[in-house]
N, C-alpha and C positions, 0 to 999 in steps of 0.2 A: 699740963695735959697736952698731949699731942694734938696738932691741929692739921686738918686737910682742907684745901680751898679748891672748890669745884666750879668749873665752867660748864653749863648745860647747853647743848645744841638741840633745839626743838622745844616746842611748847604745847604739844598735843597730849593725848590720852596717856601714853607711857611716861612722858615727862612728868605728868601729874603724879602718877604712882611713884616715880622715883623721888619727887619732892616729899611725899608723905613719909617715905622710908628715911630719907635724910633727917627729918625731924626726930626720928626715933633711934638714931645711932647712939650707942652708949660706950663709955670707956675712952672716948676721944671726942674732939670737936670736929664736926663736919659742917663746913660753912659753904653754901652755894653763893658765890659772890657775883656771878654774871650768867645772863641767859642770852642766847642768839637764836632768832627764829625769823623766818620769812613771814610768818603770820602777822596780820595787822593788829592782833590782840596781844603781841608779845609784852608791851608795856603793862597791860592789865594783868597778865599772867605774872609778871615780876612783882606788881603790887600785892597781888593775892597771896604770893609766897614769900614776901619780904626779902626779894632779891635785890641787892643795891643797884646793879647795872643791868640794862637791857638794851638790845639793838638788833639789827637784821644782819650785820656783817659777822659771820662766824669766824673768818680768818682774823679779824680784830680780836676776838676772844683768844685765839691761839697765841697771839702776840703779847697777851697780857702777862707780865711776869709774876703776878699775884696768884695766877692759876696753876695748881699742882696736877689736877686731874680733869680730863675732858670727858664728859658723859654724853655720848652720841644717841640721841633719841629721835632720829630722822627716819624717813622711809628708807628701806633697805637698798634702794638704787644708789644712795649716797654713802653707804657705809665705808666701803673699802677705800675710797679716795680720801674721806675725812680721817680715817684711821691712820693712813700713811702720813698725811700732813700734820696731824696732831703729834705723832711720834717724832717726826722731824723737828717739830718745835719744842721738843724736849718734855712733852707732857705724858703722864700716864694716861691710859685710855680705858673707858668703859664703853662697850659697844652692844647695843640692843641686838636681839636676834631678828631675822636670821643674819648670819655673818655676811653673806653676799648672795649673788645669784646672777642670772642672765637677764638682762633688761633691754637688749637690743643693741645693734651697732649700725654704723652708716651702711646703707644699702639694703638693710632688712626690709622685707615687705610686711606691712602691718595687716592684720594683728599678728604679732610675732609668735603667740602661742600656737597659732595654726599653721604658720608657714616656715619657721626656722626648725630644721631637723634637731631633735633632742640630742643626737650624737655631736652635733656642732655646739649646742649649748654646753654639753658635758665637758668637752674639750676646752672651751674657752673659759668656763668657770674654773676648772682646775688650773689652767695657766694663770689666771688672775689670783687665785688663792695661793699659788706658789710664790708669786711676787709679793703679795701682801704678807704672807706668813714670814718670808725671808726679811722683810722690813721690820716686822715685830721682833723676830729673834735677834736681830743685829742692833736694835735700838737701845738696848739697856733699860728700857722702860717697861712697865707692867701692861699687859693686855688682859683685861677682864671681860669675859663673855657673860652678858646679862641674860642667861638662861635661867629663869626664876624656878622652874621645876626642879632643878638640882638642889635648890635650897629650900624646897617645900618641907615642912616638918615631917610629913608622912614619908617622902623620899629619903630624908636623912635618917629616919629610924630604920627603914628597910636597909639602908646602906650600913648602919651600925650593926644590925643583926648578921648581915652577910659577912662583914669584917671579923665579927666574933666567932661565928660558927665554921667558916671556911666551907660551908656547904656548896656543892656545884649547882649552878643554875641550869635547869633543863630547858625551861621555856619561859618567856615573858610576853606580856601583852600591855600595850598602852593606848590610851584614847584621849583625844580632844575633840569634841564635837559641840555644835550648837546650831542656832537657826540662821546663821549667816552674818557677815559683817554689813554695818550701815555705811562704810566708807566706800565711795565710788571706785577708788583706786584698787580695791580688793578684787574687782572684777577683771582687771587688766593685767596681763603677764608683764607688760613693759614697766609697770609701776611696782608689781609685788614679786615678780620673779617666779610666778607660779600660783596655783590655787590652794585649796584646802590642805594638800599633801605637805606643802612647805609652810604656809602661814600658820596653820594650827598643828600640823603633824610634827613640826620642829620641837614642840615641847616634849611629848611623850618619847619621841626618838631620842633626844638628848638625854632624858632621864634614863632610858633603857641602856644606852651606851655607857652612861656614867655608872650605873649599877653593875653592869657586866665587868667594867674596869675595876671596880671595887672588889668584886668576887674574885677576879683573876689575880689581883695583887695579894689577896688573903691567901691564895693557893700558891703563890710564887710563880704565876703564869702571866702571859700577856694576852689581853683580849683583842682579837683581830676579827673584823667583818670579812668574811670570805666572798660572799656574793649576795645579790639582792634581786628580788622579784617584786613586781608591782602591778596593780590594776587601777585605773582611774575612770571616772565617769562624770557626766553632766546629767544629773537626775532632775533638775528643776527647769530645763529649757522649755519644755512644752506646757508649763503651768499657765493657767489663765488667771485673771486678776482675783477672782475669789479664791482659788487655790493657793495664791501667793500671799494671802492675808497675813499669815504669821511667819512666813519664811522670807527672810531678808535677801538671801543669796540671789544674785542676778548676774551670773558669770557671762562675760563676753568671750574670752579665749582662754579661760582657765577652768580647771576641774572643781566640782563642788563635793566630790566624793573620791576617797581613795584609801587603798590598803597596801602597806609595804610589809614583805617578809624578809627578814634578815637571816642568813646562815653564818654562824661564826666558825672560826677555824677548828674549834673543838667539837663541831657537828651539832651544837645546841642552836636554838631557834628563838626568834622574837618576831612579834607582829605589832604593827602600828596602824591605827585606824584614825582617820580624820574626815569629818563631814560638815557641810555648811547647810544641812537640810534636816537637822535633828531638833525637835521641839522639847520644851520642858526645862530650858536653862542650860548652862554649860556643864558638859561631862568631862571631868579631868580625873582620870583613872589610871592606876598602874597595878598590874598583877605580876607576881614573881613565883614560879614553882621551882622548888629546889629538891635535892635529895634528902633534905631534912625537914621540909615543911612547905607552907604556902603563905605568902605575904600579900595582903591587899592594901593599897594606898588610895583611899577615897578622898581626894581633895575636894571635889564637888561632883555630885551632891554627897553630903555626909549628914549624919543624924545628930550633930551637936545640939541642934534645935530643930524640932518638927512642929508644924503648925497646921491647924485646920480652921480656916476663917471664912466667913460668909459675906462680909460686907466690905468691899474694896474702898468705898467712899470715905470711910473713917480711918483708913490707914495713912492718908496723906503722903508725906515724904519718907515714911519708914522704908529703909532699903532692905531688900531680901537677898538677892544675889543677881549676878549678871545674866542678861538674856531671857529672863522669865517674862512672859507676856501678861501675867496676872499674879495676884497675891492671895487669891481665894483658893479653896480647896486645900488638899494636902500640899505643903510646901516645906522646903529644907533651906531656911535662912542661913547664910554663911556668917560664921562669927569671925570677925577680924580677917577679912578677905585677903588683905595684903600680907599678913603673916602666913595664913594657910597656903597661899600660892607661892610663897617664897620670896616676895619682893623685899621684905625686911632682912631676911637672912642674906640675900645677895649683896645688898648695899652695905650691910655690917661687915661682911667678909672683904668687900673691896676696899672699904675705908681702912680696915685693919692692914690689909696688904700694902696700901699706899703709906701708911703711917710707920709700919714696922719692918717693911721690906721683904715680905714673904710672898709666895705665889698663890694665886686664887684657886679655889676649888674648880671653878669653871674657866678655863683659859683657852688658849689658841688651838691646842690639840683637839679638844672637844668640838670647838667651832668648825675647824677644818673637816673632821670626820663626819660631822652631821650634814654639812653641805655636800660633800662627796656622796653620801648615801642618798640624799634627796635627789640629786641630778642623776645618779645611777638609777634610781627608781623611775624617774621620768623617762629615761632611755629604755628601760625594761618594758614600761607600759606601752611605749610607742612601737617598739620593735617585737613585742611579744616573746621575750626571751630572758633568761637569767643572765645578769650582768655581773662578771667577776671583777672585784676591786683589785 
């Protein structure tokens, strides 16, 4: 049986999701041999997931000859540099979303989300992406973009139908929204590269770009984004403590609401919504309207299981779904959340690519296009105009 040996950089929320997925890889052996993280809890993380080696020096992980694949689960500010160094060390790379962003440069006045022009951000992000993508393409190694929505079963089924029918997509909608991140860095542009539009909107955007590419390939065409428009807002800034009781978003120099409209070269359209101020749990939704039908992908909420319960105290540690503030009343518990949202599918694909030498479903082209659209969207929102790509 083929064996792939993985080194994990990071030990937070996403790293945990990846570890759960590695345990369920089939048809080959996926062995996480080492984890590196600046967290003081890295040793405990390693013990919890039966990882043989743990430490804080991620470059030592790159030098380990027993590692085939480096899985980067760090904050996005670190992604590009780690990708380039891992490739130079001869490793295949898995990189969490978003691919990169603008996180500040010497001389910038803080907070950069309010002081650095989005035109400057856009130009510098494109320059960095060009360098990083060039390093990827000349490395001879795999670059796997960990955009889980591309691998979500709902999105995979929509893609299968589009490929089979060859119907033309006329319009698409995608949404990820919830009540806001608990992580303090999510409030700061210098740590996250933006707010809801990129931190949450990256998922539906990448899924829609992927589906448009599938449709175009089925028709013998090429999917090209022609231009982007965007509006953003900070809707929670004036809330008092009582009004903030269930909303976690506390943006400092980022947006908590945003909508992007994409126009493709064939004159079809797509919209992406992202919000940090939506109660009721996570909303992960895709809608595709074609010349031959309508396709809805309801990742969350969905009605695999619906419940109406009255006594929260007896539910204990029963997990329902992410970001719900209660388990009573009508609820939509998620069955096998890691599979439903695509984490199992992406890790399975990446391991097969490393073992058998094929390209991943989500790779560098999707990563680059998504980031370009995001920063064109920020430029559009700031300058109040349509941005042509």
